C-alpha positions in Angstrom: -14.7 27.8 0.7 -15.4 30.0 -2.3 -12.2 31.6 -3.5 -12.4 35.1 -5.1 -11.1 36.1 -8.5 -8.1 37.7 -6.8 -6.7 34.2 -6.4 -6.8 33.6 -10.1 -4.7 36.7 -10.7 -2.4 35.7 -7.9 -1.8 32.2 -9.2 -1.2 33.5 -12.7 1.3 36.0 -11.5 3.3 33.9 -9.0 5.3 32.2 -11.8 6.1 35.5 -13.5 6.9 37.6 -10.4 8.0 35.0 -7.8 10.8 36.4 -5.6 13.5 33.9 -4.8 13.5 33.4 -1.0 15.8 31.1 0.9 13.3 31.6 3.8 10.8 29.4 2.0 12.9 26.5 0.7 12.7 24.3 3.8 16.4 24.6 4.5 16.0 24.0 8.3 16.5 27.6 9.3 13.3 27.6 11.4 12.3 31.2 12.0 13.9 32.1 8.7 11.2 30.2 6.9 10.2 26.6 6.2 8.1 24.4 4.0 5.2 22.3 5.5 5.9 18.8 4.4 2.8 17.0 5.7 0.6 15.8 2.9 -2.4 16.0 5.2 -2.0 19.8 5.4 -3.1 20.9 2.0 -5.1 24.0 3.1 -3.0 25.6 5.8 -5.3 28.5 6.8 -3.8 29.7 10.1 -0.5 29.9 11.9 0.6 30.5 15.5 4.1 30.3 17.0 4.3 28.2 20.1 5.9 29.8 23.2 5.8 26.5 25.1 7.7 24.7 22.3 10.1 27.1 20.6 10.4 26.5 16.9 7.0 24.8 16.7 4.2 26.4 14.6 0.6 25.3 15.0 -1.6 25.2 11.9 -4.8 23.6 10.6 -6.6 23.0 7.4 -9.5 25.2 6.1 -12.6 23.1 5.8 -13.3 19.4 5.3 -10.5 18.0 7.4 -11.9 17.5 10.9 -11.3 18.8 14.4 -7.5 18.7 14.1 -4.6 21.1 14.6 -1.0 20.2 13.7 2.3 21.0 15.4 4.9 21.6 12.7 8.7 21.7 13.5 10.1 24.7 11.6 13.6 23.2 11.5 12.3 20.3 9.4 8.9 21.3 8.1 7.6 18.0 9.5 4.5 17.5 11.7 5.5 16.3 15.2 1.9 16.0 16.6 -1.7 16.0 15.4 -4.1 17.1 18.1 -7.7 16.1 17.9 -10.2 18.4 19.6 -12.9 16.7 21.6 -16.0 18.1 23.2 -17.0 20.2 20.2 -19.2 19.8 17.2 -18.1 19.3 13.6 -16.1 22.3 12.4 -17.5 24.1 9.4 -14.8 26.5 8.2 -11.8 26.8 10.4 -9.9 29.9 9.4 -7.6 31.1 12.2 -5.5 30.0 15.2 -4.0 32.1 17.9 -2.3 31.5 21.3 -3.3 33.6 24.3 -2.1 33.9 27.9 -1.2 30.7 29.8 -0.5 28.9 26.6 -4.1 28.6 25.6 -4.7 27.8 22.0 -7.8 29.5 20.3 -9.1 28.1 17.0 -11.5 30.3 15.0 -14.2 28.3 13.2 -15.3 31.7 11.8 -15.3 31.3 8.0 -18.7 31.5 6.3 -19.1 29.6 3.1 -22.4 31.3 2.5 -20.9 34.8 2.5 -22.3 35.9 5.9 -25.4 33.7 6.3 -24.4 31.5 9.3 -26.5 32.6 12.3 -23.5 32.0 14.5 -19.9 30.8 14.4 -17.5 29.2 16.9 -14.3 29.7 18.8 -12.6 26.7 20.4 -10.1 26.9 23.2 -7.7 24.2 24.5 -4.5 24.1 26.6 -1.4 23.7 24.5 -0.1 20.1 25.1 3.1 19.9 27.1 4.2 16.9 25.1 4.1 16.9 21.4 2.6 13.5 20.4 -0.6 12.6 18.6 -3.3 12.9 21.2 -6.9 14.0 21.9 -7.5 17.2 24.0 -10.8 18.4 25.3 -11.6 21.9 24.1 -14.1 24.5 25.2 -16.6 25.7 22.5 -17.9 29.3 22.4 -20.8 30.5 20.3 -20.1 33.8 18.6 -22.5 36.3 17.0 -21.8 39.8 15.7 -23.8 42.7 17.0 -24.4 44.0 13.5 -25.3 40.8 11.7 -23.6 37.7 10.3 -20.5 38.0 8.2 -17.5 36.1 6.9 -14.2 36.3 8.7 -10.7 34.6 8.6 -8.8 36.6 11.3 -8.9 35.8 15.0 -6.4 37.4 17.5 -6.1 37.1 21.2 -4.6 40.0 23.2 -1.5 38.6 24.9 -2.0 40.7 28.0 -5.7 40.6 28.6 -6.7 37.3 26.8 -9.5 39.2 25.1 -10.6 37.8 21.7 -11.0 39.9 18.5 -12.1 39.1 15.0 -11.6 40.9 11.8 -14.2 40.3 9.1 -13.2 39.6 5.5 -14.7 42.2 3.3 -13.5 43.2 -0.2 -14.0 46.9 0.5 -12.4 46.7 4.0 -13.8 45.5 7.2 -13.8 46.0 11.0 -12.1 44.9 14.1 -14.7 43.2 16.3 -14.1 43.1 20.1 -15.4 40.2 22.1 -16.5 40.2 25.7 -13.8 40.5 28.4 -14.2 36.8 29.1 -15.8 34.3 26.7 -18.7 32.4 28.1 -19.3 28.7 27.2 -22.9 28.8 28.5 -24.3 31.7 26.4 -23.8 33.6 23.2 -20.7 35.9 22.9 -21.5 39.0 21.0 -18.6 40.7 19.2 -19.0 44.5 18.4 -17.1 46.6 15.8 -14.6 49.0 17.4 -12.4 50.1 14.5 -12.2 50.0 10.7 -9.6 47.9 9.0 -8.6 49.0 5.5 -8.0 45.6 4.0 -9.5 42.5 2.6 -8.2 40.5 5.5 -7.2 36.9 5.4 -5.4 36.7 8.7 -4.0 38.8 11.5 -1.6 38.6 14.5 -0.7 40.6 17.6 3.0 41.0 18.5 4.2 39.1 21.6 4.6 42.4 23.5 1.1 43.4 22.7 2.1 46.6 20.9 1.5 45.9 17.2 -1.3 44.4 15.1 -0.4 43.0 11.7 -3.2 42.3 9.2 -2.5 40.5 5.9 -4.5 40.0 2.7 -3.9 38.2 -0.5 -1.7 41.0 -2.0 -0.7 43.2 0.8 -0.9 44.0 4.5 -1.2 46.8 7.1 0.3 47.2 10.5 -1.3 49.1 13.4 -0.4 50.2 16.9 -2.5 47.9 18.9 -3.4 50.1 21.9 -5.5 47.5 23.6 -7.7 47.2 20.5 -8.0 51.0 19.9 -5.9 50.6 16.8 -4.0 53.3 14.9 -2.7 52.7 11.4 1.1 53.0 11.0 2.0 51.7 7.6 1.9 48.9 5.0 3.5 45.5 5.2 5.5 44.0 2.3 3.6 40.7 2.1 5.4 38.1 0.0 3.6 37.2 -3.2 2.0 33.8 -2.5 -0.5 31.7 -4.4 -3.1 32.0 -1.7 -1.8 33.8 1.3 -4.0 32.8 4.2 -1.9 33.1 7.4 0.4 35.3 9.5 2.1 35.1 12.9 4.9 36.7 14.8 7.9 34.7 15.8 8.2 34.2 19.6 10.8 36.9 19.9 8.7 39.3 17.9 11.5 40.0 15.4 9.8 38.5 12.3 6.5 38.0 10.7 5.8 34.6 9.2 3.6 34.4 6.2 1.9 31.2 5.2 -0.2 30.0 2.2 -2.5 27.2 1.3 -1.5 24.3 -1.0 0.5 21.1 -0.8 4.1 21.6 0.4 3.2 25.2 1.2 5.9 27.6 2.2 6.1 29.8 5.2 8.1 32.9 4.5 9.8 35.2 7.0 10.0 39.0 6.9 11.5 41.4 9.4 8.8 43.3 11.4 8.2 46.9 10.3 10.1 49.6 12.2 13.5 48.0 12.0 13.1 46.1 15.3 14.3 42.8 13.9 17.0 41.0 15.8 18.1 39.1 12.8 21.6 39.6 11.3 20.6 39.9 7.7 23.1 41.9 5.7 20.6 44.4 4.4 19.4 45.5 7.9 16.1 46.6 6.3 12.7 45.9 7.8 9.7 44.6 6.0 8.4 48.1 5.7 11.6 49.4 4.2 12.4 50.1 0.6 15.9 50.0 -0.8 17.6 50.1 -4.2 19.5 47.8 -6.4 19.4 44.0 -5.9 18.9 41.8 -2.9 16.0 42.7 -0.6 15.4 46.1 -2.1 15.2 44.7 -5.6 12.9 42.0 -4.5 10.5 44.5 -2.8 10.3 46.4 -6.1 9.4 43.3 -7.9 6.8 42.5 -5.3 5.3 45.9 -5.5 5.0 45.6 -9.3 3.3 42.2 -8.9 0.8 43.7 -6.5 0.0 46.5 -9.0 -0.4 44.1 -11.9 -2.5 41.7 -9.8 -4.9 44.5 -8.8 -5.3 45.5 -12.4 -6.1 42.0 -13.5 -8.5 41.5 -10.6 -10.5 44.6 -11.4 -10.4 43.9 -15.1 -11.9 40.5 -14.6 -14.7 41.9 -12.3 -15.6 44.6 -14.8 -15.9 42.0 -17.6 -18.1 39.7 -15.5 -20.4 42.5 -14.5 -21.2 43.3 -18.1 
């Protein structure tokens, strides 16, 4: 998939502004963060916490891998199962994964390498395996179109209460939350319609396990909303960790933390407390991912992160202006 100039700025800045984080060093703390150690997963582009298998996170590669999803043990960072999806065509640009009611896994083949030219995209649904071993599972394939024309997207969420599917398109100037039909149909086209604006260049999104909060991330920031059954209301900004190519986000099973993933070999998944101070973790600072703070520790790291975002934005727009001349 084509990668925007924002990524160049992000990669250049990671070394200068990287925030030390024990949550990303693969120390076996599980929901405190981990490193994906499977060499087959070089473009992790989606993340979903398993409820059926606590401590397991499902992920997948971007494009060019095949019809596979991977179960990663967060205590070790190692893959414990690779599931092959059967009964579907060849995936084009798999960008998102989410788990809905009854432990159904939804995979969003919704990226668009042509920048919004595909006449349709796909969602795949399969039951989460009860045993974590390499296996083939038959999936249901759904054809998806947008009511207002083709577009690129990387965010798929499933309402944990209703099972309804939603997509957020990826637009540099901000996009929209698209609502699918109450029940997806495998025999016809499923039209998704815009129901709310999303003020972000979105690379992934997730709904909290209790169905109350929507978190949307981009390369250099994030926003959280009251979910309200898809009638979202903006509440505040997320302190997204600075990552080389931040492509994924999910809530932990207990809803206390947000897990942020990135592409690349040996990619890290970093944990942050959910906004609003609802984390159950016993971190000494007691601050949430939407909190500030002063001095060192978490507060100091957040200031560094904010500075990095500001510089990254400046570099991004400077590059664009030069290229337009």
